[in-house]
C-alpha positions as CSV (number, residue, x, y, z in Angstrom):
1,X,26.1,-7.2,29.9
2,X,22.5,-7.2,31.2
3,X,20.2,-9.1,28.7
4,X,17.5,-6.4,29.0
5,X,19.9,-3.5,28.3
6,X,19.0,-2.5,24.8
7,X,21.8,0.0,24.4
8,X,24.5,-2.3,25.6
9,X,23.4,-5.1,23.3
10,X,23.1,-2.7,20.4
11,X,26.5,-1.1,20.9
12,X,28.3,-4.3,21.4
13,X,26.5,-5.8,18.4
14,X,27.4,-2.8,16.3
15,X,31.1,-3.0,17.3
16,X,31.2,-6.6,16.4
17,X,29.4,-5.9,13.1
18,X,31.9,-3.2,12.2
19,X,34.7,-5.6,13.0
20,X,33.3,-8.1,10.6
21,X,31.7,-10.4,13.2
22,X,28.2,-10.7,11.7
23,X,27.6,-14.0,13.4
24,X,28.4,-12.7,16.8
25,X,26.6,-9.4,16.2
26,X,23.3,-11.0,15.1
27,X,22.1,-12.3,18.5
28,X,23.0,-9.0,20.2
29,X,21.2,-6.9,17.7
30,X,18.2,-9.2,17.7
31,X,18.1,-8.9,21.5
32,X,18.2,-5.1,21.3
33,X,15.1,-5.0,19.0
34,X,13.4,-7.7,21.1
35,X,13.8,-5.6,24.2
36,X,12.6,-2.5,22.3
37,X,10.6,-3.4,19.2
38,X,10.3,0.4,18.4
39,X,14.1,0.7,18.1
40,X,14.4,1.9,14.5
41,X,18.2,2.0,14.3
42,X,18.3,-1.5,15.9
43,X,16.2,-2.9,13.1
44,X,18.3,-1.1,10.5
45,X,21.6,-2.5,11.8
46,X,20.0,-6.0,12.3
47,X,19.0,-5.8,8.6
48,X,22.6,-4.9,7.7
49,X,24.0,-7.7,9.8
50,X,21.6,-10.3,8.1
51,X,22.6,-9.0,4.7
52,X,26.3,-9.1,5.4
53,X,25.8,-12.7,6.7
54,X,24.1,-13.6,3.4
55,X,20.5,-13.8,4.5
56,X,18.7,-11.3,2.3
57,X,15.3,-12.5,3.3
58,X,15.9,-11.8,7.0
59,X,17.6,-8.5,6.1
60,X,14.4,-7.4,4.2
61,X,12.2,-8.4,7.2
62,X,14.4,-6.2,9.6
63,X,14.4,-3.3,7.2
64,X,10.7,-3.6,6.6
65,X,10.2,-3.3,10.4
66,X,12.4,-0.1,10.4
67,X,10.5,1.3,7.5
68,X,7.1,0.7,9.2
69,X,8.4,2.5,12.3
70,X,10.1,5.4,10.5
71,X,9.6,5.9,6.7
72,X,12.9,6.7,5.2
73,X,13.9,6.9,1.6
74,X,17.4,5.5,2.2
75,X,15.9,2.4,3.9
76,X,13.3,2.2,1.1
77,X,15.9,2.3,-1.6
78,X,18.0,-0.3,0.2
79,X,15.0,-2.6,0.3
80,X,14.5,-2.1,-3.4
81,X,18.0,-3.5,-4.0
82,X,17.4,-6.4,-1.7
83,X,14.1,-7.3,-3.3
84,X,15.7,-7.0,-6.7
85,X,18.2,-9.6,-5.5
86,X,15.4,-11.8,-4.2
87,X,13.5,-11.4,-7.4
88,X,10.4,-9.9,-5.8
89,X,9.1,-7.6,-8.6
90,X,6.0,-6.7,-6.7
91,X,7.8,-5.3,-3.7
92,X,10.3,-3.6,-6.0
93,X,7.5,-1.9,-7.9
94,X,5.6,-0.9,-4.7
95,X,8.8,0.6,-3.1
96,X,9.7,2.4,-6.3
97,X,6.3,4.0,-6.4
98,X,6.7,5.1,-2.9
99,X,10.4,6.2,-2.9
100,X,11.4,6.6,-6.5
101,X,14.5,5.2,-8.3
């Protein structure tokens, strides 16, 4: 595995994530988005890994990066749920105004 290989890091991280290995997946997914900061799906999957690992704040940050790169109602609605969990009424209201729900 070459450290600068975005796709290899992403796919190995994704396989680990799907197998329940959030802890092992996190650094690989992080590396994928570090190598390519414009990698939308990398940010989304990194957000999922953070959420599955119990870190809603980091999950929100990753999903916000994905949303900035590519506005998407599914990502927006996922962020609404995360911000509700975090108790951030301001972000919930802003995202609801933008994406509905």
